[in-house]
Phi, psi and omega in degrees: 000129173288140176279165174302319184289332177293309181296320171302320184287322179288328180291318184294318180304313179302318187292316181286318192263334186251308183294290180288320181055053179301131181258146170320130176087355182276159168274127181247117190255129180235114176261131189199160167272152183304334179301331186271017191302317177296319170299315183301317182303313179292327176293318175300315176299320180287324177303313176295320180296332176280356175103011176305139179275337180204138164249118179257130185247128181240099181274146175224159184227118180299330178285323174299318182301315181295319174303323181296310178303327183282328197239331188292155181293148185310316190287347179290339184276348174267353178284127175284128181284071185298323179302311177299315180299307179305320184291319180295321180296315186289325177298307180296329175289340177254028174055044169280160183246141189238133169233134174247136181248116182265132179206001189290153174297133177298338183258017185315314186259019180298125175096349172282143177308114175306330176299322177299307180304316184291318186294322181290317180297323183294306179303322174299312180299316174299318179295323185267019185298319181285327175293319175304318176305306169309317183292315189285338176262011181059036174300325178223174183274150175200153185206155176234136171225181180232155178219132175308137161236164183300322180291320182292316181298324179296325179294312185289316186239070188285346186266354180267152177303148184306322182300332187268342188298308190298316184298317183303306188294320177302316179298326181292314183295311177304322178297309191295328187261003178065027188279350182257012176260172188304307185229079181313317186291323176297323181290327173292319169310313173303312182297313178297331180289320177294318182297316177303321179291331173293317181293325179288320180297321180291323176291337174288334178294317180058050180294148177279322177210175173233136178243119183261128171230131173190170180309119176089351181234127171215099190223134172248129182237114171281149181247145182290153171302132179079014175295154182238123169278134184226174177227178194285343173288118184224179177233136183270178181307328187268007179083013185266128177285154176198165179235115192296329182229133168230100021272173169203131178232017188251159166239140183213162172210190184251139168282160170289125190310318192253017190247028177246128181223142173118192181234138176242142171247132173298151178241352177215149172304152178253114169269114186228118174063031178084010182228158177254135172249118182224153173052063183238157180230149174234131175243133188243144164224125190048044174095333189269141168292117181256338182205151184204150169206133177240132172295327178226122180087030177302319178292320175297323184290321177303317186288322178302313181292331179268013178304316167199191180294323189292327180287004171269000186230163175270149180242348187210142173233120182232138182247126186221113181289155182292323179276074172229155185302320180290315172308312186278351172292340181069010180266128173262117183280337178071013181220141187292331178308317179272310188293335178280353177254023164242002188199147169304147182212164166237160175238128173284119172122219193288157175257163179272123172311319188295358186259008178226139182311121181077005192292332180299335181251005181278160173277166176302328182288321183287324179290324179295320179297335175273004178096007179278135183273144178237142180195153178286359183223163175207103183231120181281143167225146186279132179217008180265159179207186173290345179251017178280122169244136177231129184252133165277130181257112179284175181294337178267002178095356182282152186244133179231128171300127173258317180230139171227128180049041169088007182217165186306139181259000183219000000 
């Protein structure tokens, strides 16, 4: 039986060696909340052990963040953080590697005026447009992991005594990322290989469109010519492999911007900007969202969709079987990093340049010509279930099952 310290050490090793894959001489940037300080200290040590020339830690405090939204003047949320964007761009252009630790409470911004949150997200998204292009074209290595915080653990396990909530969430995370097995790094190599085999099989099909059918969902998504199915294991511009999300269970591609028609229903709550959007539907015509309704978080959903013109369209199509570790755990995590890996999902907003042949070196204009969406946002939402059937439609119009009853059909 591994101790907590042993599993935490393996988790940090996975983040540095597999996720970020820090190389000698690189700058290693860690974005995190202060709740994660013990994990951060371990990551810093492992970063230097991997040969990083400098590890930069950028701490944030969710209570301080909330105070800003409660008390700062209205106009401050419209100001673009150009200084932050310039720093991130410079680091990316100098081959820095980025790791983000998620730990915030899903209800962090409950009760805050959604207009303030939306204005801040819009100004931040506009400022970070170039950095986002770098990220979505794999110019540099980047990854995301999670670390429990008391508020997050209480949201996930509300029925447990407070003393047990953190331990339970840590155990769930260690299991989901394979940090509790004998050789986590070897286990991840095998896992990425399995996901890649799925991506290769789909790429060989070259489907024209996908048709989703499940309760509340009847949606057709056309795929652009030359689309690429990928998984979270990628290669940056310098040829270094990395894994963008730990955990990951998805294979994904980009939709044709104007080729989405029908209605889709969510199957899990979406934690967005410190608020929850739940039990919602989106209706598309020629790619654009023309109608939407949420039983919880209607105003937040409206502000997400109206972020810019591109946020009225989809940017990602991802397949995750119901019979996958995070799904079968039965845990609702209230954070997209985990919940998206328990369910098929779509993303509102920008497409990844890596999902189209030659896309990593294309200009925004060239990507648009190929049917790729551009936006200042990219937000995944879950829409898969044990009742989800997905059919691939060939260029000749034939239909082939990809998913039946929530799982791979081949």
